[in-house]
N, C-alpha and C positions, 0 to 999 in steps of 0.2 A: 510765320512762314513755314511751310512744310518742306522737309528735306528728303530728297529721293536718292536711292542708290540703284545700281543695275545688278541683275542676276547673271551669273555665268551661264552661257548657252552652248558653249563648245563642248562641255562635258557634263552631261546630266547627272553623273554620279557626284558632282561637286555642288549641286544645287542646294540640297538640304542643309548642309553645314554652312554654306554662304548665306542662305536665307535666315537661319537661326542667328548667325553672327550679326547680321544687319539689324535684326529685330532687337537683339540684346544691346546693340550700340545706340539705339534710339532713333534710327531712321523711321520716317513715316510711311514710305512706300518703296516698293521694288519694281523696277521697270524691265521690260524686255524689248528688243528691237527686231525688226525683220531685215537683217542684212545677209548674214551667212547661214542663219538657222531659223527654224520655226519659232514664232513668237509665243505660242501657247503651251508647248510641252513643258518648259521649265516651271511654269506657274502651277501645273498639276502637282508637281513635287513640292513646291513651296507652299501650296495651299494646305496640304496635309501635314506639313512640317512645322508650321508657325501658327500663332494664335491671335496676333494683334495687327501686324503690319499689313498695309494695303498692297494689293498686287495689280499691276496694269501693263497693258501693251502700249509701247510708245515708239512706233505704232505698228499695228498689223495692216498690211496692204489689202484694201477692201475688194477691188474689182476682180482679182483672180479667184475669189471665193464667192459662192452664192451666199446671200444673207441667211439662208436656212442653215448652211454649214457653220457659219460664224455664230448664229443664234444657239446652236447646240453646244459649241465649245464654251461660249461665255456662260451659258446656263449651268453647265456642269462645273465650271470653275467657281461660279458664284455660290453654288451649293457646297462644294468641297471646302471653300474658304469661309463658310458661314457669313456671306455677305460682304466680303472684302475685295471683290474683283471690280476693276474699272476697265472697260473696253475702249482702247484708243485706236482709232481708224484713220487711215490716210489714203489718198488716191494714187500717189506716185505720179511721176511725169510720163508723158506719152511714150517716149522710146522704151522705158522699162515695161510698160503695159504691153506694148505691141511686140517688142523684140526679146524681152526677158521672160514674160509670162504668157505671151501669145494670146493676149486679150484684146478684143476690138475696142477702139477708143471712141468715146463720146465726151461731150462737155462734162468735166468732172463735178462741178458744184451741184447742178440739178440732179445728177445721178447719185451722188453721195447723200444728198438730202433724202431722196427716195429710199436709199439703202437703209438709213437710220429709221425712217418711218416703217419700213418693212420689218426690221428687227423688232421694233416695239409691238407691231401687230402680231407677230409670231409669239413673242413672249407673253403678251396679254392673252392670247388664245390658250397657251399652255397653263397659265396661272388661273384664269377664270373659267375656262371651258367654253368660252364663246366661240362661235363659228369663225374660222379663219377665212377672211374674204378681202384680201389686199390686191388691188388692181392698179398698177401704175404704168408709166411709159416704158420703164426699163425692167421692172420685176412684177411678176404676178404669182400670188400664193393663195390658192383656194382649196387645196386638198390637205386635210390633216385628220386621218383616221385615228381613233382612240389608241390603237396599238402603237402609234408613233409619237404619242404625246408623253413627254417625261412628267412624272408626278411633281406637284408643287411641294416644296419644303418650307414655304412661308418666308422666303427671302424677299428683300426689296428688289425692284427692277434694277438691272445692271445699268449704271451710269455710262453714257457714251460720250467720249471726248474726241475731238476731231483735229487733225493737223490742218493748218490753214496758213497760206502765204499771201495770196492776192486778194483784192477787194471782194470779189464774188465769193470766194471760199470763206473769207472772214465773216461776211454778212450771213452766209449760210450756217456757219458754226454758231454764231450768236442766236440764230433763229431756232435751230433744232438740237443743238448740242447741249450737254451738261457742262462742257468746258472746252477749252481750246489748247492744243499743244503747239506752241510756237517754235519756229525754227531758231537755232542758235545764231544764224546770220541775221541779227537784229540789233538795233541800238535803242537806247531809252527814248531819244527824240522820235524815232520811227514809231515806237509803241504809242507815244502820246499823240502824234499828229495823224498817223494813218491807221494803226491797228485798233485802238480803243474806240474811236468813232464808228468804225465799220462794225465792230462787234455789238456796240450799243444800238446801231440801226437794226441789226438782226434780232437782238433781244426784244426790242420794242414791238416787233411784229407779232410775237407770241406771248408777250407779257412776262418774259423771263427777267429775273432780277440778278444784279451783279453778285449779291451775297451767296447765291446758289449756283454761280457759274465760276468754275476754276480756270485761271490762266496759269499754265505751266510753261516755264522756260522763257525764251525771249532774249537770250544772250549766253555768254560763257562765263566761267569762273576759273581763275588761275590762282591757286594758292598752294602753300607748302609750309613746312615747319621752319624753313630757313629761306634767306634771300635766294640762295642757289637753287633750291628745289622749286621755289616759286618761279624763278626764271625759266626753268625747264618746262613748267606747265604753260608759261607765257608763250614759249615757242610752239607748243602744241596748238595753242589757240591761234597763233599767227598762221600756222599751216592750215588750220580749218578755215579761217577767213579767206586765205588765198585760194583754197580749193573751191569753196562755195562761190567766191567772187568770179569764177570763170563762167558761171551760169547766168544767162541774160535774164531769166525770170526773177533773179534775186537783185538785179541792178537797181530797182527803185530805192532800195536802202542806200546804196552808194550815191545815187543821184540826189537824194535829200541832203546829203552832206557835201555836195559838189565834187564827188569822187567818181563820176561817170567814166572819165578817161581811164581810171585805174581798172575798172571792170572790163573795159574793152581791151586794155593791154593784157590783162590776165587771160582773157578769152583767146586772144591771138597766140599767146604763149602756149596755152594748152593744145591748140590746134597744131602748133609746131612741135609738139611732143616735149616741151620744156617743163615738165611737171616738177622736176627737182629745183627749178629756179623760181617758181612762183612766189614762195614765201619771202624771198629777198626783195620783192617789189612792194611789200606791205609794211609801211612805217609803223613805229611804235605807237604814235598817237592814234592811228587808225585801229590798231588792236585794242587800245583802251576804250574806243567807242563801243566795241562789241563785248567787252568783258569787265567784270569786277576783278581787280588785281590786288593782291596783298598777301603777306604771310598770315599764318593762323592768328597772330597777335591782333591784326587790324582788319581781317577780311570781313568780319561781320558788319563793321561800319561801312566798308566799301560796297558790300551787297545791299545794305540799306539805301545808300546813295544811288546805286545803279538800278536797282529793281524795286525799291520800296514804293508801295502804293499802286504798283502795276502788276507784278507777278505774285502768285500765291504759293507756288511750289517750284523748287529748283533742284537740279542735280548738280553736285559739286564736282563732277567729272566733266572735262571739256569734250570728251568723246567716249567711245565704247571700249577703250583699251584697258580701263581699270587702272590707269597710271597714277591716279591721285593717291596721296598718303592717307592713312587713317585719320579721321577727324576726331579730335579730343572731345570728351563729353561736355566740357564747359563751352567750347565753341559751338557744338551742336545746339546747346540751350540758348546761346546768344542769338543764333540765327533764327531759332524757333520763336524768339520773343519779338522779332520784327513784325509789326502789325500788317495784316492783309485784309482786303475787303471780303474774301470768301469765308463763309461760315459752315458750309456743308452742302452736299448734293440734295436735291429735292426730286425724288423719282417715284411719285405715287402711281399706283396701278390705275 
């Protein structure tokens, strides 16, 4: 199993040291998010500061950006990192697109499918010199004068992984993606019953195989050196479950476990402005459904039980606060020894 860490994005001056420290500690990948800061800038620094660790967005919001703009950013980061960049994309929900980014809303799964296809058409044009002639319902790219074509440096095509929650987006991710980035609001049973079958339906459409398709995430981890520090992380996870549980689009996970009433209660509390009281409504047993929990002594076994055979890569932080304690080298190796189906991306030109 691959172990991921997050890059600091609030202070770009801290990126180089943080990236080098994560690489030295044995992490497999460094992720950025698109919450308060741009998801690409930190990777530019990490790409030229490190030599082994994978770099990826988890995730960049697709629709506010033209595929051409994202193609440029990903191409440059792939070249700067000597082939270590993975582009993670997500659609975001309708209110954020319309009210935060001022982007017109359309059905996200068909649009994101076309978005990925457009990216690959652009990259192929740059790599091989073939005429750019992509014509879709949402995007059209037919102009690429030589002056605007970046030179090839012989890198592999950038792998594209996709955030997916609902059945349509999961099938689409399996169909066109090189991997999927699952939401933390997820249980093992939901992965087995709902997520994997939908991904496999999509992969069957285009002949993709599970060993070349990476599943990242699908739950939380609460761990620490002591019972007390683990309990603090457990409370962070409880708050995350409570917060995401207010959103109706995530309720199918609750419903599978007979917890639909909890989702509706949390939603009503959020509308009443009772944000500080949400976590008190989430029992311990519900938190355990969503997380692997244990001290550093036994967390590797808990991760194997909760995620084994399903997820290929995990972040040990329950959110983007960086609150987790440093992971000991022996624990890092124990987690890495957990077998996974994924063997590597297959991105031929």
